[in-house]
Structures are given as structure tokens and as C-alpha cells.
C-alpha positions in Angstrom: 138.2 33.9 -36.7 139.5 30.8 -35.0 140.4 27.8 -37.2 139.3 24.9 -35.1 139.6 21.2 -35.8 137.0 20.0 -38.3 135.5 16.5 -37.7 133.4 15.1 -40.5 130.6 12.6 -39.8 129.2 10.7 -42.9 125.7 9.7 -43.5 123.7 6.4 -43.7 125.4 3.6 -45.5 122.5 1.1 -45.4 123.0 -2.6 -45.1 126.2 -4.4 -44.2 127.0 -4.7 -47.9 126.7 -0.9 -48.2 128.8 -0.4 -45.1 131.5 -2.7 -46.6 131.6 -0.6 -49.7 131.8 2.7 -47.8 134.7 1.8 -45.5 136.8 1.4 -48.7 136.9 5.2 -48.9 139.6 6.5 -46.6 137.7 9.7 -46.0 134.1 8.5 -46.0 133.1 10.8 -49.0 134.4 14.1 -47.6 137.0 14.0 -50.3 134.5 13.6 -53.2 134.2 16.4 -55.8 132.1 16.9 -58.8 132.3 17.8 -62.5 128.6 18.4 -63.3 126.5 21.5 -62.6 123.0 22.3 -63.8 122.7 25.7 -65.5 120.1 27.6 -67.5 116.3 27.6 -67.2 116.0 24.0 -68.2 118.7 22.8 -65.8 121.0 21.4 -68.5 124.1 19.7 -67.2 127.4 21.5 -67.8 131.0 20.9 -66.9 132.2 22.5 -63.7 135.2 21.1 -61.7 134.7 21.2 -57.9 137.6 19.7 -55.9 135.5 18.7 -52.9 135.1 20.3 -49.5 138.2 18.5 -48.0 140.6 19.8 -50.6 139.1 23.2 -50.7 139.5 23.7 -46.9 143.1 22.7 -47.3 143.6 25.2 -50.2 141.5 28.0 -48.9 142.0 27.9 -45.1 145.4 26.1 -44.9 144.0 23.1 -43.1 146.1 19.9 -42.8 145.1 16.3 -43.3 147.1 14.1 -41.0 146.8 10.4 -41.6 150.0 8.4 -41.3 148.2 5.2 -42.0 145.5 5.6 -39.3 144.1 8.9 -38.1 142.9 7.5 -34.8 146.3 5.9 -34.0 148.1 9.1 -35.1 146.1 11.1 -32.5 146.5 8.6 -29.8 150.3 8.5 -30.2 150.8 12.2 -30.5 151.7 14.4 -27.5 149.0 16.6 -26.0 149.0 20.0 -27.7 151.4 18.9 -30.5 148.9 18.6 -33.4 147.9 21.8 -35.3 144.3 22.8 -34.6 143.6 23.7 -38.2 143.3 20.0 -39.1 140.7 17.7 -40.7 139.5 14.4 -39.1 137.1 11.8 -40.3 135.0 9.9 -37.8 135.1 6.3 -39.1 132.2 5.0 -36.9 131.2 2.4 -39.5 134.5 0.5 -39.5 133.5 -1.7 -36.5 130.3 -2.8 -38.3 132.1 -3.8 -41.5 133.0 -7.4 -42.2 135.9 -6.7 -44.6 138.5 -6.2 -41.8 138.0 -9.7 -40.4 139.3 -12.9 -41.8 136.3 -14.9 -43.1 135.9 -18.3 -41.5 135.8 -21.4 -43.6 132.3 -21.9 -44.9 130.3 -23.8 -47.5 128.6 -22.4 -50.6 125.2 -22.3 -48.9 126.5 -20.4 -45.9 128.3 -17.9 -48.0 125.1 -17.4 -50.0 123.1 -16.9 -46.8 125.7 -14.4 -45.4 125.5 -12.3 -48.6 121.7 -12.2 -48.5 121.8 -11.4 -44.8 124.3 -8.6 -45.4 122.1 -7.1 -48.1 119.1 -6.6 -45.8 120.6 -5.9 -42.3 123.2 -3.6 -40.7 124.5 -5.7 -37.8 127.0 -4.0 -35.6 125.8 -0.4 -36.0 124.2 1.4 -33.1 123.5 5.2 -33.4 123.9 5.9 -29.6 127.2 4.0 -29.5 128.3 6.0 -32.6 127.4 9.2 -30.7 129.3 8.2 -27.6 132.3 7.3 -29.8 132.1 10.8 -31.4 132.3 12.4 -28.0 135.5 10.4 -27.3 137.0 11.5 -30.6 136.1 15.1 -29.9 137.8 14.9 -26.5 140.9 13.3 -28.1 141.1 15.9 -30.8 140.8 18.7 -28.2 143.6 17.2 -26.1 146.0 16.6 -28.9 145.4 20.0 -30.7 145.0 22.1 -27.6 141.8 23.6 -29.2 139.0 24.3 -26.8 136.3 23.3 -29.2 135.7 21.7 -32.6 133.7 22.2 -35.7 131.3 19.3 -36.6 130.4 18.8 -40.2 127.9 16.1 -41.1 126.0 14.6 -44.0 122.5 13.1 -43.6 122.4 10.6 -40.7 125.8 12.0 -39.5 123.9 15.1 -38.3 121.7 12.9 -36.1 124.8 11.3 -34.6 126.1 14.8 -33.9 122.8 15.8 -32.3 122.7 12.6 -30.2 126.1 13.5 -28.9 125.1 17.1 -28.3 121.7 16.6 -26.8 122.1 13.3 -25.0 125.6 11.9 -24.6 127.1 15.3 -23.4 124.3 15.5 -20.7 125.1 12.1 -19.2 127.8 10.5 -17.1 129.5 13.7 -16.0 130.6 14.6 -19.5 131.4 18.2 -20.6 128.4 20.2 -21.9 128.0 20.4 -25.7 128.4 24.1 -25.9 131.8 23.9 -24.3 133.2 21.4 -26.8 131.3 22.2 -30.0 131.8 25.6 -31.6 129.5 25.1 -34.6 127.6 22.3 -36.3 127.0 22.3 -40.1 124.7 19.7 -41.6 124.1 18.7 -45.3 120.7 17.1 -45.9 120.2 15.8 -42.4 116.6 14.6 -41.6 116.4 16.6 -38.4 112.6 15.8 -38.4 113.0 12.2 -39.5 112.2 10.8 -42.9 108.6 10.7 -44.1 107.3 8.8 -47.2 104.4 9.7 -49.4 103.3 6.1 -49.0 102.0 5.6 -45.5 102.8 1.9 -45.4 106.5 2.7 -45.8 106.4 4.9 -42.7 104.9 2.0 -40.8 107.4 -0.5 -42.1 110.3 1.8 -41.2 109.1 2.3 -37.6 108.0 -1.3 -37.1 110.8 -3.3 -38.6 113.7 -0.8 -39.2 115.1 -2.5 -42.3 118.9 -2.1 -42.2 118.6 0.1 -39.2 116.4 2.6 -41.0 114.1 2.9 -37.9 116.5 5.6 -36.6 114.8 8.0 -39.0 111.4 7.3 -37.4 110.5 10.5 -35.4 109.0 8.5 -32.4 112.2 6.4 -32.1 114.4 9.5 -32.5 113.2 10.6 -29.1 115.2 7.8 -27.5 118.6 8.9 -28.8 118.0 12.7 -28.6 116.7 12.8 -25.0 118.8 12.3 -21.9 117.6 9.4 -19.7 115.7 7.7 -22.5 116.5 4.7 -24.6 116.1 4.0 -28.3 112.7 2.4 -28.9 111.3 3.1 -25.4 107.6 2.8 -25.1 105.5 4.8 -24.7 107.2 7.2 -27.0 107.2 11.0 -26.9 104.1 13.1 -26.4 102.5 15.0 -29.2 104.3 18.2 -28.0 107.8 16.7 -28.6 109.5 18.3 -31.7 112.5 16.4 -33.1 113.6 19.6 -34.9 113.9 21.6 -31.6 117.3 22.2 -30.0 117.4 23.7 -26.5 119.5 26.9 -26.6 120.9 26.1 -23.2 122.4 22.9 -24.8 123.7 24.5 -28.0 122.3 27.8 -29.3 120.6 27.2 -32.7 122.6 30.3 -34.0 125.6 28.0 -33.9 124.0 25.5 -36.3 123.7 25.7 -40.1 121.4 23.4 -42.1 122.0 23.1 -45.9 118.6 22.1 -47.4 118.5 20.3 -50.8 115.6 21.0 -53.2 116.5 18.7 -56.2 114.7 15.3 -55.9 115.0 14.2 -59.5 118.8 13.5 -59.4 118.7 11.1 -56.5 117.2 8.0 -58.0 114.1 5.9 -57.2 113.6 7.2 -53.6 112.1 10.4 -55.0 109.0 8.4 -56.0 108.2 7.4 -52.4 109.5 10.6 -50.7 107.9 13.1 -53.0 108.9 16.3 -54.9 109.4 18.6 -51.9 112.7 17.1 -51.0 116.3 16.4 -52.0 115.2 12.9 -53.1 115.3 11.5 -49.6 114.8 14.2 -47.0 111.8 16.5 -47.2 112.5 20.2 -47.2 110.4 20.9 -44.1 112.3 18.2 -42.1 115.8 19.2 -43.1 116.6 21.9 -40.5 116.8 22.6 -36.8 114.4 25.3 -35.8 116.0 28.6 -35.3 119.2 27.5 -37.1 120.8 29.3 -40.1 119.7 27.8 -43.5 120.4 27.9 -47.2 118.3 26.2 -49.9 120.3 24.8 -52.8 119.0 22.9 -55.9 121.1 19.8 -55.1 120.1 16.2 -54.4 120.8 14.2 -51.3 124.0 12.7 -52.8 125.4 11.5 -56.1 126.6 13.4 -59.2 124.6 16.5 -58.2 124.9 15.9 -54.4 125.0 18.4 -51.6 128.3 17.6 -50.0 130.2 17.6 -53.3 128.9 20.9 -54.4 130.3 24.4 -54.7 127.0 25.7 -53.2 127.4 23.6 -50.1 131.1 24.5 -49.7 130.6 28.3 -49.9 128.0 28.1 -47.1 130.2 25.9 -45.1 133.2 28.1 -45.3 131.3 31.3 -44.6 129.5 29.7 -41.6 132.7 28.4 -40.0 135.0 31.3 -40.6 132.8 34.3 -41.4 133.5 37.2 -39.1 130.0 38.7 -39.4 126.6 37.2 -39.7 124.0 39.1 -41.9 120.3 38.5 -42.1 117.5 40.2 -44.1 113.9 40.0 -43.1 110.6 41.7 -44.2 109.2 44.0 -41.6 106.3 46.3 -41.2 103.8 44.0 -42.9 100.1 44.3 -42.3 98.5 42.2 -39.6 97.2 38.8 -40.7 93.6 38.5 -39.4 93.1 35.6 -37.0 89.7 34.7 -38.6 91.1 34.4 -42.1 90.3 30.7 -42.5 86.7 31.1 -41.4 85.9 34.1 -43.5 83.6 33.9 -46.6 85.8 33.1 -49.7 85.2 36.6 -51.1 86.8 38.2 -48.0 89.8 35.9 -47.8 93.3 37.0 -48.8 94.8 35.4 -51.9 97.8 33.2 -51.5 101.0 35.3 -51.5 104.3 33.7 -52.3 107.8 35.0 -52.8 110.7 33.6 -54.8 114.2 34.5 -53.3 117.7 34.1 -54.5 121.0 35.2 -52.9 124.2 35.5 -55.0 127.6 36.9 -54.3 129.9 38.7 -56.8 132.6 36.4 -58.1 130.9 33.1 -57.3 129.7 30.8 -60.1 126.7 29.6 -58.1 123.6 30.8 -56.3 124.2 30.7 -52.6 120.6 30.1 -51.6 117.3 30.1 -53.5 113.7 29.4 -52.6 111.6 29.1 -55.7 108.2 27.8 -56.5 109.6 25.7 -59.3 111.8 24.0 -56.6 108.8 23.5 -54.3 110.0 25.9 -51.6 108.8 29.5 -52.1 108.5 31.7 -49.1 104.8 31.3 -48.1 104.1 34.8 -46.9 100.6 34.0 -45.6 101.9 31.2 -43.5 104.8 33.3 -42.1 102.3 36.0 -41.1 99.9 33.6 -39.6 102.6 32.4 -37.2 102.2 35.8 -35.5 98.5 36.4 -35.7 97.4 40.1 -35.5 100.9 41.4 -35.0 101.6 44.3 -37.3 105.4 44.2 -37.3 106.4 40.6 -37.7 109.6 39.6 -39.5 109.4 37.3 -42.5 112.9 35.8 -42.9 114.3 36.1 -46.4 118.0 35.1 -46.2 121.1 34.9 -44.0 124.7 34.6 -44.8 128.2 35.3 -43.3 130.8 37.9 -44.3 134.5 37.2 -44.4 136.9 39.6 -42.8 139.3 40.9 -45.6 142.2 40.6 -43.1 141.6 36.9 -42.8 142.7 36.3 -46.4 145.8 38.4 -45.8 146.7 36.3 -42.8 146.2 33.1 -44.7 148.5 34.3 -47.6 151.2 35.2 -45.0 151.0 31.6 -43.6 151.6 30.3 -47.2 154.5 32.8 -47.6 152.6 34.4 -50.4 152.1 38.1 -51.1 148.6 39.1 -50.3 146.6 40.2 -53.4 145.3 43.8 -53.2 141.6 43.6 -52.5 139.4 44.0 -55.5 136.7 46.7 -55.6 138.3 48.6 -52.8 137.7 45.6 -50.5 134.0 45.7 -51.0 132.0 42.5 -51.4 128.7 42.5 -53.3 125.6 40.6 -52.2 122.5 40.5 -54.4 119.0 39.5 -53.2 116.4 39.0 -55.8 112.7 39.0 -54.8 109.6 38.1 -56.8 106.2 38.3 -55.2 103.3 36.2 -56.7 99.6 36.1 -56.0 97.4 33.0 -56.4 93.6 33.1 -55.9 92.4 30.0 -54.1 88.9 28.7 -53.3 87.8 25.5 -51.5 87.7 23.8 -54.9 91.2 24.9 -56.0 93.0 27.7 -57.6 91.3 30.2 -59.9 93.3 30.7 -63.2 90.8 32.9 -65.1 93.0 36.0 -64.5 96.2 34.2 -63.8 99.5 34.9 -65.7 101.9 32.1 -65.2 105.3 33.0 -63.9 104.5 36.7 -64.0 105.1 38.3 -60.6 103.1 41.1 -59.1 106.4 42.7 -58.2 110.0 41.9 -58.8 113.3 43.6 -58.0 116.8 43.1 -56.9 118.5 44.6 -53.9 122.3 45.1 -54.3 124.3 45.5 -51.1 128.0 46.4 -51.1 129.9 45.7 -47.9 133.3 47.0 -47.2 135.7 47.7 -44.3 134.8 50.5 -42.0 136.9 53.6 -41.6 138.6 52.2 -38.5 139.6 49.1 -40.5 137.7 46.8 -38.1 134.0 47.4 -38.7 131.8 47.4 -41.8 130.3 50.0 -44.1 127.4 49.0 -46.4 125.6 50.6 -49.3 122.3 49.4 -50.8 120.1 50.2 -53.8 117.3 48.5 -55.7 118.3 47.6 -59.3 115.2 49.4 -60.7 116.5 52.7 -59.3 120.1 52.4 -60.5 121.2 54.1 -63.6 123.6 52.3 -65.9 125.1 48.8 -65.7 125.4 47.3 -62.2 129.1 46.4 -62.6 130.0 50.0 -63.4 128.5 51.4 -60.2 130.7 50.6 -57.2 129.6 51.1 -54.6 126.1 50.6 -56.0 124.8 53.9 -54.8 127.0 55.6 -57.4 124.1 54.9 -59.7 121.6 56.8 -57.6 121.0 60.6 -57.6 123.7 62.5 -55.6 121.5 63.0 -52.6 121.0 59.3 -52.1 124.5 58.0 -52.3 125.3 57.8 -48.5 126.1 54.5 -46.8 123.5 52.8 -44.7 123.1 54.0 -41.2 123.2 51.2 -38.6 122.0 51.4 -35.0 122.6 49.0 -32.1 119.8 46.7 -31.0 119.5 43.5 -29.0 119.9 41.5 -32.2 123.0 43.3 -33.4 123.6 46.3 -35.7 120.5 47.0 -37.8 119.6 49.1 -40.7 116.4 49.8 -42.6 116.0 49.5 -46.4 112.8 50.9 -47.8 110.9 48.9 -50.4 110.3 50.6 -53.8 106.9 52.5 -53.8 105.4 50.1 -56.3 106.0 47.2 -53.9 104.2 49.0 -51.1 101.0 49.0 -53.2 100.5 45.3 -52.8 98.0 44.1 -50.1 100.4 41.7 -48.5 103.3 44.2 -48.2 101.5 47.5 -47.5 102.8 51.1 -47.2 104.8 50.4 -44.0 106.8 47.4 -45.4 110.6 47.6 -45.4 113.7 45.3 -45.2 115.6 45.0 -42.0 119.3 44.2 -42.4 120.9 42.9 -39.2 124.7 42.4 -38.9 126.2 40.6 -35.9 129.9 40.4 -35.0 130.7 36.7 -34.3 134.2 37.3 -32.9 134.4 35.3 -29.7 130.8 34.1 -30.1 131.5 30.4 -29.4 134.2 30.5 -26.8 133.3 28.8 -23.5 
């Protein structure tokens, strides 16, 4: 896969005082690591040393960090095509709004006091559309100096909105190049793609009406101005009811080239969790943290801080796989029964119970869970709601997980660049992906849930699908084996590929067939799962693998 220049765009710094503090960091937080991780059922903190995404990209993908006192000046003074494309760049858009780079004028005590108060409640000098236009200029400069046709954009929080403003509005105006020609992929950590909503309605009103410290950029009606060509920030009247801030036109940039990391840990972010609510990362609600149709992973991390999303192993593993993974893989539930369109108007005795599923995705050799949607984290898969999106359609996919597979030859090429001997691939070059599912039933009436027959945290069905993926016989494609843990004899780690633990007649690799979505294969659910009302006897998992080689090239 191409190693294109990475441009990092940081998140919201708040007031001028906050901006002044953030510009002291030469890399705007992309260099931050962590030493804490939550483990065990009670989430107890433990020591785990994560170097930070910037250092890991340098170590894992041979990226270079070129500064020489000023990254912007370094680029401007370099000859076209002379800078290596596998390079890291930090977009320092807040510098022009900071007051620390200017010599303070002589002033009295009262003036200094007033300035400090003013700086603590305002963010003078920052404009999101100007930041988006400046990002386009940086992208074009990096392309010219590296010779790379496109760049990777990596953004935290508000930085993702700056990227989207550039992609959706700036690139569409004044004869600029279209976004899909200059942006290969966009990865966002905890970006409020749907704005920020508070549990307390008065705070939503204050944010939109007054925009303290520039916070009105997170108000959905005002987002319309900087995400829509030909519109201006704060224009009235605002968008119609049919405008969706989380929608991205595939003609502008296909959502398949966007990845949204969604945080689900509000308690580690401080006081904002009180006004945002539990279904969030402490600042951004789960339902507003993604672009519709984009790839997603759910991690039990907070918006920032000691247990933040950017400085997490979970975030980095998704970042690396999304940027450099050769193949994309998705798993969805198919063959489910039709969801009746009159469900909400039926007598209570005839309504379906509430069906939810917990999901977690892990990879052999990693100390973290790559993605997890759990009821205890306020984000289970709501099967009823997923089916209701496609009323009376018998075969509708319920998305479960998506990830990206690295090409084993990629690691060998990186080792050759480092003048190292490539390590022999472990497990015959096979990677192991593990999808755990637990399906729960809750009986609900107009007055609430019924708990008379309820067993807390006891699923109606639970099992683990183990998928081993290795190189194909031709050395270029893939071969995959899959088995449910309940059907495997002996320890999982001693069966490799996993089908070695099945009866001899069931040990063959999965059969894939080409479809419009990619190469697909069918994995049957265990018989006991098919007895559940919400799954039915036709239910199965559909595994889809797409080759991303050349996907983004203009």
C-alpha cells in the first residue's frame, strides 16, 4: 500500500488562554502517549506503555518527522519532489490566534487583568473556514514538495470538522482541486460529525446563540455554513430539516475512504460528562461521532486525557490498519426475519421484545480490543432498530464489525528499508480475528421493562467466531478458515488454522465468490442461535473482503 504524507489536525483548544497553552506543544498532541489502560471487569487501571501515534508510525511504517525549526518553512524552502512522501506534518492552525508569539505592549495592571479575563472566555483570531482554507494550502504544498498525488488526513475532535470543511466546501470553490483527488483517506478520533448536544437544553441554546470561545461551530445549524459550498457560517435562515450534518456526498469523497473512531468512556473526561450524558466519550455523543456510511470502531476511551482516544493503542491499531491495510473486511448479519411495519401500533402482547447484541473484535497478538459495542458502554447493537430501517425486507444486513488486513509482504518491505532481516511470519503467515457475539432479550411495555423473568447479563445466545486469514496459494490473494468456538475441540491456540479443531469433513477453507461488494463468503450460525425469534432459521454471517490496492488513486 502507498505510504502517503500524513497531516495531523488537532482538536478544539477553547479560549485564547487554552490556545496559548496548546501552541507550546510542537506537535499539537500527536506526540502524546499513555501509561494507563483499564483492564478487568471493573475497569481497574493498570500500567501499559503506549508511545503515541506519531512515534509508532515512525517505528512501524518508517515515517519521517522533518522539522528543522519550522515545518512550514522547511516545506517552503525545499525543492519540489525532494521531500520523502512517507512523512508526518502537523497543521498548526492555532498559532496565528495565540498571543504568546507577539511582544506584549506596555500596559497597566488593570489592562493586564482585563486581558487575562478576556482571554479566558474568548477565542479571538480563530475562524474555522479560514483554518479549512489554510489546510488546503498545506495539502497542496505537501503534495508539491513530496511528489505524492494525495495525502492522509488524521484529525482529533474539531480537527475532523476542519478537514470536512476543506473537503466539502473549500475544495468545491474558487477553482480548487476536488477533494477526492487530493485526499486519499480521512481518519477521525472523537469528531462531533453531528455536532455536540447537551443533556441540558439551555446549554444547546447558549452554544448556538452566543458561541462562547467559538463553541458555536459545534451547533448543527451553524455547521451548515462551513460544510456547504456557497453558504456562510451563521447564515439565516439555516438548513432545512432534511439537512444531515453527518452525511458526506460520495461524489465529493466516498465514505468508504473515511474512518471514525468512536469513544464510549464518559467517566474519564471530567465534568463535561454531566452535561453531555453517559452515551458519549465525555464530550461527543456516540450517535454523533461518525460520518454515515464510514468505517467505524467503538473503543472504551474518553475524548482526551489519561485515557484518551488519540493516545491509545486501540486508536492507533485502527489508524494503521485503515491507512495501510491491503484488504478491507466486514461482517454483517443476513437472512434475518422481516420486521413488521406495524410493530409500534400492535397490542403489547403481539410486539417483539427488545433484542440487543454485544460485540467485540480482537486480533491475535494485540493487548487490546479493537472494537466493542456493549450494553454496559451504552452502545449495544440495537437489532430491532437495524431491522426497522429496512421494513418488511427479509434479507437486510445488520452491520457487526469492519477491519482491515495487512499484507504480509508489507512488513517484509519495511524491514528491507531498515536494513533488517525480515522475521519469518508466525503461524504460517496467518492472522487470527475473533468476533464475540452475545444476544440479549428485554421485554418492554409502555410503562417500562418487565423484569419478572429477567436474568441480568445472561444472554439468550453467546458464541465466538474465530477467523484465520492467510496468504493465498498464489502469494497474492487470501485464504480464510472460520469456526465457532462452541464447535472446536481442544484449546483454541492449539488449532491453527482453527478448522483443525473440527471434524475432518469440515476443515476446508471458506469459499468466496465475487459480488458487487467484493469477495463474499457465508458463515452459518450455530443451530441453537437460529432458534431465536430475532435471528430465525435463515440467519447467517456474511464476510466480505475487498482489495483496496489502487482504491484511492485519482
